[in-house]
C-alpha positions in Angstrom: 62.7 101.5 69.8 65.0 99.1 71.6 68.6 99.2 70.2 69.7 96.1 68.5 73.0 94.3 69.1 72.9 94.0 72.9 76.6 93.5 73.2 77.2 96.8 71.5 74.5 98.5 73.6 76.2 97.3 76.8 79.7 98.2 75.9 79.1 101.5 74.1 75.9 102.9 75.7 76.8 102.0 79.2 80.6 101.9 78.9 80.8 98.5 80.7 83.1 96.0 79.1 82.0 92.4 78.8 85.2 90.9 77.5 83.4 89.3 74.6 81.7 86.7 76.8 78.2 87.2 78.1 77.8 84.3 80.4 81.2 82.9 81.0 81.5 80.5 83.9 85.1 79.7 83.0 87.0 79.2 86.2 90.4 80.6 85.3 91.7 81.6 88.8 93.1 78.7 90.7 93.5 78.2 94.4 93.2 75.8 97.3 89.8 75.2 98.7 89.0 75.6 102.4 90.4 77.5 105.4 89.7 80.7 107.2 90.9 84.1 106.1 91.4 86.8 108.6 90.6 90.3 107.5 92.2 92.9 109.8 90.2 96.1 110.5 91.1 99.1 112.6 87.7 100.8 112.7 84.3 99.5 113.7 82.0 98.1 111.1 79.9 100.5 109.1 76.3 99.9 108.0 76.1 96.6 106.1 72.7 97.4 104.5 73.2 96.9 100.8 71.6 100.3 100.2 73.5 102.2 102.8 77.1 100.9 103.0 79.5 103.8 103.3 83.0 102.5 102.5 84.7 100.4 99.9 85.6 97.9 102.6 81.9 97.4 103.5 81.2 97.0 99.8 83.8 94.3 99.5 82.1 92.3 102.2 78.7 92.8 100.5 80.1 91.7 97.1 80.7 88.3 98.7 77.3 88.0 100.2 74.9 89.5 97.6 74.7 89.2 93.8 73.8 92.0 91.4 72.6 92.1 87.8 76.2 92.9 86.7 79.5 92.3 88.6 83.3 92.5 88.4 85.1 89.3 87.3 88.8 89.4 87.8 90.6 89.3 84.4 87.4 90.1 82.5 85.9 93.3 83.9 82.2 93.8 84.2 80.1 90.8 83.2 76.5 89.7 83.6 75.8 88.1 86.9 72.1 87.8 87.8 71.2 89.3 84.3 71.3 86.9 81.4 73.1 89.4 79.2 73.5 93.2 78.5 70.5 95.4 79.2 68.3 96.4 76.4 68.4 100.2 76.2 66.2 102.4 74.1 67.6 104.7 71.5 66.6 107.8 73.6 68.1 106.2 76.8 64.9 106.5 78.8 64.0 102.8 78.8 66.0 99.9 80.2 65.1 96.2 80.2 66.9 93.3 81.8 66.3 89.6 81.4 67.2 87.8 84.7 68.5 84.4 85.5 65.7 82.1 86.7 67.9 79.7 88.8 69.1 81.9 91.7 67.9 81.3 95.3 67.8 83.3 98.5 69.7 81.9 101.4 68.1 81.1 104.8 65.6 82.0 106.2 63.8 82.8 102.9 65.0 79.8 100.8 63.1 80.5 97.6 63.9 81.5 94.0 64.7 85.1 93.2 62.2 86.9 91.0 62.1 90.2 89.2 59.9 91.7 91.9 62.8 91.3 94.4 64.8 93.7 92.3 61.9 96.1 92.2 61.7 96.1 95.9 65.5 96.4 96.3 65.3 99.7 94.4 62.1 100.9 96.0 63.3 100.4 99.5 66.2 102.7 98.9 63.7 105.6 98.7 61.9 104.6 101.9 62.5 107.1 104.8 63.7 104.2 107.0 66.4 103.3 104.5 67.1 106.6 102.8 69.9 105.3 100.5 72.3 108.0 99.3 73.2 105.8 96.3 69.5 105.6 95.3 69.4 109.4 95.4 72.6 109.8 93.4 71.9 107.3 90.6 68.2 106.2 90.5 66.2 109.3 91.2 65.2 109.7 87.5 62.9 106.7 87.5 59.4 107.7 86.5 56.9 107.8 89.3 59.4 108.3 92.0 58.1 111.6 93.1 54.6 110.3 93.8 56.1 107.3 95.6 58.3 109.4 97.8 55.4 111.7 98.8 53.3 108.7 99.8 50.8 109.2 96.9 51.6 105.9 95.3 52.3 102.5 96.8 54.9 101.7 94.1 57.2 103.4 91.6 55.3 103.3 88.3 58.6 103.3 86.3 59.7 100.0 87.9 57.9 97.0 86.5 58.2 93.2 86.7 56.0 92.0 83.9 57.1 88.4 84.7 59.4 86.7 87.1 62.4 87.0 84.8 62.0 90.5 83.4 62.8 93.9 85.0 61.7 97.1 83.2 62.8 100.6 84.1 61.3 103.7 82.6 63.1 107.0 83.1 62.2 110.7 83.1 65.6 111.7 81.6 68.1 110.0 79.3 70.1 108.4 82.1 69.9 104.7 81.2 73.7 104.6 81.0 74.0 105.6 84.7 71.2 103.1 85.7 73.0 100.3 83.9 76.3 101.0 85.6 74.7 101.3 89.0 73.4 97.7 88.5 76.9 96.6 89.7 76.2 98.1 93.2 74.9 96.2 96.2 71.8 98.4 96.4 70.5 96.6 93.3 70.9 93.1 94.8 67.5 91.4 95.1 65.7 91.8 98.4 62.7 89.7 99.3 59.7 92.0 99.8 57.6 89.7 102.1 60.6 89.3 104.4 62.4 92.6 104.4 59.4 95.0 104.5 58.9 94.1 108.1 62.3 95.5 109.0 62.0 98.4 106.6 58.8 99.6 108.3 60.7 100.6 111.5 61.7 104.2 111.9 65.2 103.1 110.8 65.4 99.9 108.9 67.1 97.0 110.6 67.3 94.8 107.5 71.1 95.0 107.6 71.0 92.8 110.8 68.6 90.3 109.2 69.6 90.4 105.6 69.4 87.4 103.2 72.3 86.3 101.1 72.4 85.4 97.4 76.2 85.2 97.1 78.5 82.4 98.0 78.8 83.7 101.6 76.4 85.0 104.2 77.0 87.1 107.3 77.0 84.8 110.4 74.6 85.9 113.1 75.9 86.5 116.6 74.6 85.0 119.8 71.6 87.3 119.6 70.7 85.8 116.3 71.4 89.1 114.6 74.1 90.1 112.2 76.5 92.5 113.9 75.5 96.1 113.4 77.4 99.4 113.0 80.1 99.9 115.6 80.6 96.2 116.0 84.3 95.2 116.0 84.0 91.9 114.2 81.9 89.8 111.8 82.3 86.5 110.0 81.2 85.4 106.6 80.4 81.7 106.2 79.1 79.7 103.3 75.6 80.3 102.0 73.9 76.8 101.8 71.6 78.0 99.0 74.4 79.2 96.7 74.8 77.1 93.6 78.3 77.3 92.1 77.0 76.3 88.7 75.2 79.6 88.4 78.1 81.8 89.4 81.6 82.7 88.1 82.9 83.2 91.7 85.2 80.5 93.0 84.5 81.0 96.7 87.6 79.1 97.8 87.5 80.0 101.5 85.3 78.2 104.0 85.2 81.2 106.4 86.2 84.9 106.3 86.6 86.6 109.7 86.9 90.3 110.1 89.0 90.9 113.2 89.8 94.1 115.0 93.3 95.5 115.4 94.4 98.4 117.6 95.9 100.5 114.9 97.2 100.4 111.3 100.8 99.6 112.3 99.8 96.7 114.5 97.4 95.4 111.8 100.0 95.8 109.1 102.5 93.8 111.2 100.0 91.0 111.8 99.3 90.8 108.0 102.8 91.0 106.7 104.4 88.7 109.3 101.5 86.5 110.2 99.5 83.9 108.3 96.2 83.7 106.5 95.5 87.4 106.8 94.8 90.4 104.6 94.3 94.2 105.2 90.7 95.3 105.4 89.7 98.9 106.1 93.1 100.5 106.4 96.0 101.7 104.3 99.5 101.0 105.7 101.4 104.0 107.1 104.1 105.5 104.9 106.9 103.9 106.9 105.4 100.5 106.9 104.5 100.7 103.2 108.0 101.7 102.1 109.6 98.9 104.2 107.2 96.4 102.8 107.8 97.5 99.3 111.5 97.1 99.9 111.5 93.8 101.7 108.4 91.9 100.6 107.0 93.7 97.6 105.0 90.6 96.5 102.9 91.0 99.6 101.8 94.5 98.6 99.3 95.4 95.9 98.9 99.0 94.9 95.4 99.4 93.3 94.1 102.4 91.4 90.4 102.4 91.9 89.3 106.0 91.2 90.2 107.4 94.6 90.8 111.1 95.4 92.0 112.3 98.8 91.2 116.0 99.5 90.6 118.7 102.0 87.0 120.2 102.1 86.4 123.9 102.1 83.0 125.0 103.3 81.9 127.4 100.5 79.2 129.0 102.6 81.5 130.0 105.6 83.1 133.4 105.5 85.7 134.2 104.2 85.7 130.9 102.3 82.4 131.9 100.7 84.6 134.1 98.4 85.9 132.0 95.5 89.1 134.0 95.4 89.9 133.3 99.0 89.4 129.5 98.3 91.7 129.9 95.3 94.2 131.7 97.5 94.2 128.9 100.2 94.6 126.3 97.5 97.5 128.2 95.9 99.3 128.5 99.3 98.9 124.8 100.2 101.8 122.4 99.9 100.3 119.5 98.0 103.6 117.7 97.6 104.2 117.8 101.3 100.8 116.4 102.0 101.4 113.6 99.5 104.7 112.9 101.3 102.8 112.5 104.5 100.7 109.8 102.8 103.8 108.0 101.6 105.2 109.9 98.6 105.0 109.3 94.9 104.3 105.6 95.5 100.8 106.4 96.7 99.6 108.3 93.7 99.8 111.5 91.6 99.2 115.1 92.7 95.8 116.2 91.3 95.3 119.2 89.1 91.6 118.6 88.9 88.9 116.3 90.3 88.2 113.4 88.0 90.7 110.6 88.9 92.8 108.8 86.2 91.1 106.0 84.3 87.7 107.5 84.4 86.2 109.0 81.2 86.7 112.7 81.3 90.1 112.6 83.0 92.1 112.9 79.8 89.6 115.3 78.2 90.0 117.6 81.2 93.8 117.7 80.7 95.0 114.4 82.1 97.8 114.7 84.7 98.6 118.3 83.5 95.0 119.4 84.1 93.0 122.3 82.7 95.8 124.8 83.6 94.4 126.7 86.6 97.4 128.5 88.2 96.3 127.9 91.8 96.7 124.2 91.2 99.9 124.5 89.2 102.4 124.8 92.0 102.6 121.6 94.1 104.8 123.2 96.7 102.5 126.2 97.0 103.0 129.7 95.7 102.6 132.4 98.4 102.8 135.4 96.0 100.1 133.9 93.8 98.0 133.2 96.8 98.3 136.8 98.0 97.3 138.1 94.6 94.1 136.1 94.9 93.5 137.6 98.3 93.9 141.1 96.8 91.4 140.2 94.1 89.1 139.1 97.0 89.3 142.7 98.4 92.2 142.5 100.8 94.8 145.0 99.6 97.6 143.7 101.7 97.2 140.2 100.4 96.2 139.1 103.9 92.9 138.6 105.5 91.9 141.5 107.8 88.5 140.3 108.9 87.4 138.9 112.3 86.5 135.3 111.3 88.4 132.5 113.0 87.9 129.1 111.2 87.7 125.6 112.6 89.1 122.5 110.8 88.0 119.0 111.9 90.3 116.0 111.6 90.7 112.5 113.0 93.4 111.1 115.2 95.5 109.4 112.5 99.0 109.7 111.1 98.0 111.5 107.9 95.9 114.2 109.6 98.7 114.9 112.2 101.3 115.1 109.4 99.3 117.5 107.2 97.9 119.6 110.1 101.0 121.9 110.0 100.6 122.4 106.2 97.0 123.3 106.5 97.6 125.7 109.3 100.5 127.3 107.4 98.3 127.8 104.2 95.7 129.7 106.2 97.9 131.6 108.6 100.3 132.9 105.9 97.2 134.6 104.4 96.2 136.0 107.8 93.3 133.6 108.3 93.1 132.2 111.9 92.3 128.5 112.0 91.9 126.1 114.9 92.5 122.4 114.0 90.5 120.0 116.2 91.1 116.3 116.3 88.1 114.2 117.1 87.2 110.5 116.9 86.4 109.2 113.3 82.7 108.7 114.0 82.4 112.3 115.4 84.2 113.8 112.4 82.0 111.9 110.0 78.8 113.1 111.8 80.0 116.7 111.8 81.2 116.8 108.2 78.2 115.0 106.8 75.5 117.0 108.5 74.6 120.4 106.9 73.8 122.1 110.2 77.2 121.2 111.7 79.5 121.3 108.7 82.8 122.8 109.8 84.7 125.4 107.9 87.3 122.8 106.9 87.2 119.0 106.9 90.6 117.3 106.7 91.5 114.0 105.1 88.3 113.4 103.0 88.4 110.4 100.7 86.1 109.6 97.8 86.1 106.4 95.8 84.2 106.0 92.5 81.2 103.6 92.6 81.8 102.7 88.9 83.8 103.9 85.9 81.9 107.1 85.2 82.4 110.6 86.5 78.7 110.6 87.5 80.0 108.7 90.6 82.5 111.4 91.4 81.3 115.0 90.5 77.6 114.9 91.3 77.9 113.3 94.8 80.7 115.7 95.8 79.7 119.0 94.2 76.1 119.1 92.8 73.9 121.4 94.8 70.9 119.1 94.1 72.6 116.3 96.0 73.0 118.3 99.3 71.3 116.2 102.1 70.6 117.5 105.6 72.2 114.3 106.9 74.5 111.8 105.3 75.6 114.6 103.0 78.5 113.9 100.6 78.6 117.5 99.1 80.4 118.6 102.2 81.7 121.8 100.6 78.0 122.7 100.4 78.7 123.9 96.8 75.5 124.9 95.0 76.2 127.0 92.0 74.5 127.0 88.6 77.9 127.2 86.9 78.5 123.8 88.3 75.0 122.3 88.6 74.2 122.9 84.9 77.2 121.2 83.3 77.0 118.3 85.8 73.4 117.7 84.8 74.3 118.1 81.1 77.0 115.5 81.4 74.8 113.1 83.3 72.2 113.1 80.6 74.6 112.8 77.6 74.5 109.3 76.1 77.3 108.9 73.6 80.5 107.8 75.2 82.8 110.3 73.6 80.4 113.2 74.0 79.8 112.2 77.6 83.5 112.2 78.4 83.8 115.7 76.9 80.8 116.9 78.9 82.3 115.5 82.1 85.6 117.2 81.4 83.7 120.5 81.1 81.9 119.9 84.4 85.3 119.0 85.9 86.8 122.3 84.7 83.9 124.3 86.2 84.2 122.5 89.6 88.0 123.0 89.6 87.6 126.7 88.8 85.6 127.4 91.9 88.0 125.6 94.3 85.5 123.8 96.6 88.4 121.9 98.2 92.1 121.2 97.9 92.8 117.9 96.1 95.8 116.1 97.7 96.3 112.9 95.8 94.8 110.6 93.2 95.4 107.6 95.3 96.9 104.2 94.7 95.3 102.2 97.6 97.8 99.8 99.1 96.6 96.3 100.0 98.6 93.9 102.2 98.5 90.1 102.4 100.3 87.4 104.3 102.8 85.3 102.4 100.5 82.3 102.4 97.5 84.2 100.9 96.8 84.2 97.2 95.2 87.6 97.0 93.0 88.6 94.1 91.9 92.2 93.7 88.5 93.5 92.8 89.8 96.3 90.5 86.4 98.1 90.6 86.6 98.5 94.4 90.4 98.5 94.8 90.0 96.0 97.6 90.6 92.3 98.0 88.0 90.2 96.2 87.0 87.8 98.9 85.2 85.5 96.5 88.4 84.7 94.6 91.2 85.1 97.3 92.5 81.8 98.7 95.1 80.3 101.0 98.2 78.7 99.6 
């Protein structure tokens, strides 16, 4: 039976707020129209495929170029976008149905109306070997018929249906409709034209990202080759989508052009933004010195966002001696969390974590809030050597120091934070007698090593995870569930695979009531924290910078500038 009162179903069953307005097109954010905004970036572009983007910055670009069933509207929260209202969700949370807007068109070169089958294909393609979307694996793998489709025994996923052009139906093997509904805010659920994209998806690795079709107010501008710049490119521009109809959208799209421009490093990029014109920060956080100076001199040009981010150090739970939980607890107890936070910029950048679910996400308060669940190895922000050595003795080292022959390797990138915390990491290990060699490599090399099971180092420094939406299902399962370990593109980089963690994570993910779900996530959080798969460093406030002449609007879901509402003064 489909639950009545769709507004209640959307707000309570999915946890997404609609601010009392289902289809508001009220334009409440003013701004000047026109102009070019420069977005400074210090790293090459990532993958811009809607199913494979890897950073919040990439997602912020996609949020301006593709539309999804639900989306974030500044000042209102999550609202229907391509859906005509909240999803209809069955009482047992295994059936979800969306009624879609009939008046949305694809941009060039497709230039036709969007239909429900375009959403079906967008989801299906995430499971194609050529696309292999991690997000599809995290949030959509409980759709009925997926196994047969993935094994090539079926041409389509039976649990995905488009009975007519304006209706999308999803049947699930487990009661996870809440997760599916929240995932409908992500770029991977933006419509993709089957007849056009399937050609690019049939290649060994899909090239759709370089040919993608827009539904949002902007589209990626092709380069001289006729292709959208790909991964490792230094720049890309967003220009107006001629097929976008503002009467169907709440986005203002003030800017004529948005140009992502490269900068040599974060300090140079910060200087250009803070003292230049028509610029905002893109993929970087300002260094501590720059941030403190900006907050003192031009605080109105800095916005600290709290978007469900946790910065942490990864411990490989399969590598001796870190395969012993008490050794991991010892290292965590010895680590100077406060010093590491100071390297990031001090208290202004966030709170020192006592567990894994970040503030603002259901389960955080239930797990103990800022105080945490009370594990002693995370109760001494400056580190406690005696406590650490007591854990080493429990691990079988009578002197409180490691006496084995393993020498560990930690991988970090050439950035200020990594250099600043390297000494603290080295001290935490070496005071316990554990030899460790810290190796600094280029960012793309560090990413490849730490996300590939076969090459996972003993320790990965400066890991950052950002929620995909306001539910711990976008934090704990990707980072710590054994069933989410992938040979490549792996997010469970601690390689943790323990029933004591997997079972409560699965229990939480399939719990439907909001209050019960928060309690279950808190229990899963406690179990994860107890086995010390990494060292949490900070629940991060992400700093955004803007030029004085920019009216910057923040996408609070991403913690990045909302390019569809930001304008020039």
